[in-house]
C-alpha positions in Angstrom: 14.9 9.2 21.3 15.1 6.8 24.3 12.1 4.8 25.4 11.0 5.7 29.0 9.8 3.1 31.4 8.5 4.3 34.8 8.1 2.0 37.8 5.8 3.9 40.2 3.0 3.4 42.7 1.5 5.1 45.8 2.4 2.3 48.2 5.9 1.9 49.4 7.7 -1.4 49.9 6.4 -3.0 46.8 9.8 -3.6 45.2 10.0 -0.6 42.8 13.7 -0.1 43.3 14.5 -3.8 43.1 12.5 -4.2 39.9 14.2 -1.1 38.3 17.7 -2.6 38.8 16.6 -6.1 37.8 15.1 -4.7 34.6 18.2 -2.7 33.7 20.4 -5.7 34.4 18.2 -7.9 32.2 18.3 -5.3 29.4 22.0 -5.2 29.6 22.1 -9.0 29.3 19.9 -8.8 26.2 22.3 -6.3 24.6 20.2 -3.2 25.2 21.7 0.0 26.5 19.8 1.4 29.5 20.1 3.8 32.5 18.5 3.4 35.9 17.2 6.8 37.1 16.8 7.3 40.8 14.0 9.7 42.0 13.3 8.5 45.5 14.7 11.0 47.9 15.0 8.4 50.7 17.6 6.4 48.8 21.2 7.0 47.9 22.5 6.8 44.3 24.5 3.6 43.4 27.8 3.4 41.6 27.6 2.2 37.9 30.9 0.3 38.2 30.5 -3.4 37.4 27.0 -3.0 36.2 25.6 -3.6 32.7 23.7 -0.3 32.8 24.3 3.3 33.8 22.8 5.0 36.9 21.6 8.6 37.2 20.7 10.8 40.2 17.4 12.7 39.6 16.1 13.2 43.1 15.3 16.9 42.4 12.9 18.3 39.9 15.7 20.2 38.1 17.9 17.0 37.9 14.9 15.0 36.5 14.3 17.6 33.9 18.0 17.4 32.7 17.9 13.6 32.7 14.7 13.6 30.6 16.2 16.1 28.1 19.4 13.9 27.9 17.3 10.8 27.3 15.4 12.6 24.6 18.6 12.9 22.6 19.7 9.3 22.9 18.8 6.8 20.2 18.0 3.1 20.9 18.4 3.7 24.7 15.9 2.8 27.4 15.5 4.8 30.5 14.1 3.1 33.6 12.8 5.6 36.2 12.6 4.4 39.8 9.7 6.2 41.5 8.9 6.6 45.2 6.0 5.8 47.4 3.2 8.2 48.4 4.0 10.8 45.7 0.9 11.1 43.6 1.8 14.4 42.0 5.3 13.1 41.1 3.9 9.9 39.8 1.5 11.8 37.6 4.3 13.7 36.0 6.3 10.5 35.5 3.2 8.9 34.0 2.9 11.7 31.4 6.6 11.4 30.6 6.8 7.6 30.2 6.1 5.3 27.2 5.3 2.4 29.6 4.3 2.5 33.2 4.6 -0.4 35.6 2.8 -0.7 39.0 4.5 -3.3 41.2 2.5 -4.9 44.1 2.9 -7.8 46.5 0.5 -10.6 47.4 -1.1 -8.8 50.4 -4.7 -7.5 50.2 -3.5 -4.1 51.1 -1.2 -4.0 48.1 -3.9 -5.2 45.8 -6.4 -2.6 46.9 -3.7 0.1 46.4 -2.8 -1.1 42.9 -6.5 -1.1 42.0 -6.6 2.6 42.8 -3.4 3.2 40.8 -4.8 1.3 37.8 -7.9 3.6 37.8 -5.7 6.6 38.2 -3.3 5.6 35.4 -5.4 4.0 32.7 -2.5 3.0 30.5 -0.4 1.5 33.2 0.2 -2.3 33.8 0.3 -4.0 37.2 3.3 -6.3 37.9 3.1 -8.8 40.8 6.4 -8.5 42.6 8.2 -10.7 45.2 5.6 -13.4 44.4 5.8 -16.4 46.7 7.5 -19.5 45.4 6.0 -21.9 48.0 3.3 -23.9 46.3 0.6 -23.3 49.0 1.5 -19.6 49.3 1.5 -19.2 45.6 -1.9 -20.8 45.2 -3.3 -18.5 47.8 -1.8 -15.4 46.2 -3.1 -16.4 42.7 -6.6 -16.9 44.1 -6.6 -13.5 45.8 -5.3 -11.9 42.6 -8.0 -13.5 40.6 -10.7 -12.6 43.0 -9.7 -8.9 43.6 -8.3 -8.0 40.2 -10.4 -10.0 37.8 -11.6 -6.8 36.2 -8.0 -5.8 35.3 -6.6 -9.2 34.4 -5.8 -8.0 30.8 -3.5 -5.4 32.5 -1.6 -7.7 34.8 1.8 -9.1 33.8 3.5 -12.3 34.7 4.5 -12.3 38.4 8.2 -11.9 39.3 9.1 -14.6 41.8 10.8 -13.7 45.1 14.5 -14.2 44.9 16.9 -13.4 47.8 19.9 -12.7 45.6 18.2 -9.6 44.1 19.5 -7.6 47.1 23.0 -7.8 45.5 21.9 -5.4 42.8 21.1 -2.8 45.5 24.7 -2.7 46.9 26.8 0.3 46.1 29.4 -2.0 44.6 28.0 -5.2 43.1 30.0 -8.4 43.0 32.0 -9.2 39.9 29.9 -12.3 39.4 26.2 -12.6 40.1 24.3 -15.8 40.7 22.9 -17.5 37.6 19.3 -17.6 38.9 19.4 -13.8 39.4 20.6 -13.4 35.8 17.8 -15.6 34.5 15.2 -13.8 36.5 16.5 -10.4 35.1 16.3 -11.8 31.6 12.7 -12.9 32.0 11.6 -9.5 33.2 13.4 -7.8 30.4 11.9 -10.1 27.8 8.4 -9.5 29.1 8.8 -5.7 29.3 10.5 -5.3 25.8 7.8 -7.3 24.2 5.1 -5.2 25.8 7.0 -2.0 24.9 7.3 -3.0 21.3 3.6 -3.7 21.2 2.7 -0.4 22.6 5.0 1.5 20.2 3.7 -0.4 17.2 0.1 0.4 18.2 1.0 4.1 18.7 2.6 4.3 15.3 -0.4 2.6 13.7 -2.7 5.1 15.4 -0.6 8.0 14.2 -0.6 6.7 10.7 -4.3 6.2 10.7 -4.9 9.7 12.0 -2.6 11.1 9.3 -4.4 9.2 6.6 -7.8 10.4 7.9 -6.6 14.0 8.0 -5.3 13.7 4.4 -8.6 12.2 3.3 -10.6 15.0 4.9 -8.3 17.6 3.3 -8.7 16.0 -0.1 -12.5 15.9 0.3 -12.5 19.6 1.2 -10.4 20.3 -2.0 -12.9 18.3 -4.1 -15.8 20.4 -2.8 -14.2 23.7 -4.0 -12.6 22.4 -7.2 -14.4 23.7 -10.4 -15.9 21.2 -12.8 -13.6 19.6 -15.2 -14.2 20.1 -19.0 -15.6 16.6 -19.3 -18.0 17.2 -16.5 -19.0 20.5 -18.0 -19.7 18.9 -21.4 -21.7 16.2 -19.7 -24.3 18.8 -18.5 -27.5 18.7 -20.5 -28.1 21.6 -22.8 -31.1 23.9 -22.2 -34.2 23.0 -24.2 -34.9 25.3 -27.2 -38.1 27.3 -27.2 -40.8 26.4 -29.6 -40.6 29.8 -31.4 -36.8 29.5 -31.9 -35.3 28.0 -35.0 -33.3 24.9 -35.0 -30.1 26.9 -34.6 -31.1 29.1 -31.7 -32.2 32.7 -31.6 -28.9 34.4 -30.7 -26.5 33.0 -33.3 -27.3 32.1 -36.9 -26.6 28.7 -38.3 -23.2 28.0 -39.7 -23.0 27.7 -43.5 -21.6 24.2 -43.2 -24.7 23.2 -41.3 -27.2 24.7 -43.7 -28.7 22.1 -46.1 -28.6 23.2 -49.7 -30.0 21.5 -52.7 -28.1 20.9 -55.9 -28.0 23.7 -58.5 -29.7 26.0 -55.9 -27.9 29.0 -57.5 -29.5 28.4 -60.9 -32.8 30.0 -59.7 -31.1 33.2 -58.5 -31.5 36.2 -60.8 -29.5 39.4 -60.8 -32.7 41.3 -60.9 -33.4 40.0 -57.4 -30.4 41.8 -56.0 -31.3 44.6 -53.6 -31.1 48.2 -54.8 -28.1 50.2 -54.0 -28.5 52.5 -51.1 -29.7 56.0 -51.8 -26.4 57.5 -50.6 -24.5 55.7 -53.5 -26.3 57.9 -56.0 -24.8 61.1 -54.6 -21.5 62.6 -55.3 -19.0 62.8 -52.5 -19.9 66.4 -51.5 -23.6 65.5 -51.4 -22.9 62.3 -49.5 -21.1 64.4 -46.9 -24.2 66.7 -46.8 -26.5 63.8 -46.6 -24.6 62.4 -43.6 -26.0 65.2 -41.5 -29.6 64.7 -42.7 -32.2 62.3 -41.5 -33.1 59.1 -43.5 -36.1 60.7 -45.2 -34.3 63.9 -46.2 -31.4 61.8 -47.6 -33.8 59.7 -49.7 -35.5 62.9 -51.0 -32.1 64.4 -52.0 -31.2 61.2 -53.8 -34.5 61.2 -55.8 -33.8 64.8 -56.8 -30.4 63.8 -58.0 -31.8 61.0 -60.1 -34.3 63.4 -61.7 -31.5 65.7 -62.8 -29.6 63.0 -64.6 -30.3 63.1 -68.5 -31.7 60.0 -70.1 -29.1 60.3 -73.0 -25.4 60.0 -72.6 -23.8 63.3 -71.5 -20.4 64.4 -72.7 -17.9 66.3 -70.8 -17.0 68.8 -73.6 -19.7 71.4 -73.9 -18.8 72.3 -77.6 -19.4 68.8 -78.8 -22.6 68.3 -80.8 -23.7 65.2 -82.4 -23.6 65.0 -86.3 -26.8 65.1 -88.2 -28.0 62.0 -89.8 -26.3 61.1 -93.1 -23.3 63.4 -92.4 -19.9 62.0 -93.2 -17.3 63.6 -91.0 -14.6 62.5 -93.4 -16.1 64.2 -96.4 -17.6 62.8 -99.6 -15.9 59.9 -101.1 -15.9 59.6 -104.9 -18.1 57.0 -106.3 -16.1 54.1 -107.6 
């Protein structure tokens, strides 16, 4: 995208057109590609032949829009827009379009009062003393008037451009094949000053954009940290709730683990099988009775189990009903002969 430099101001006759062509000529001498854009409806476009820069006619709003779009697609170019006098609305549009705005003025008090109003109207613009006198006495008077009237804006005033009669050669439709050396040197000085200022402005703009981007990223990261759940390490670092005095050492809800239970040596030696809990009452019933007991209450099931225990004989029972025990002294194998 091309860098846009606008030379504007409400007062006419301050040298806007001359400065535009001098700047473009100086940029060409420094090896920069540039185009001088004419917007003043009271002037005629000039031929680009023999110049170190291109010229463009943008005296209508439509033409200016097309030129601006064309410059937006050009890389490492510089567009110098020549404004007109007494066009506040047009100057405001050009101010919004430009990367650097220059406000030329001459050494008269009227020009200085006008440029003060323009500096207040365009807070990012720079004032450029133009056609400054070269005579020692006149220059001293102009410098004193400048210091007296524009002391408040001295940080926005550039180095004056001295008056040079040969600058009118740049405003001819066809410029000479060779230009005077003092004119070339003056054009280079203007270009050096403007390029240095433009690089400073662009660097500050990039730094501000980077700072804004970093600030937005930091705010976004802070917002994410606020809604992010606690990490496992942070969760483990939270203090555990204090146990109640009535609770055991292992809590009330979960029993202690076997590995955590202290046990003395040979602790199982004191355990007796007689201490084992009795079998439940239901285990004394046969399967059919157990099924019946399932429908009874606990007390009824216990009563049924006790009745079953009472029915069981104290002596062993045998399945075959014809079997009877032998009387004492009876030998089931007969009498053996005495030896």
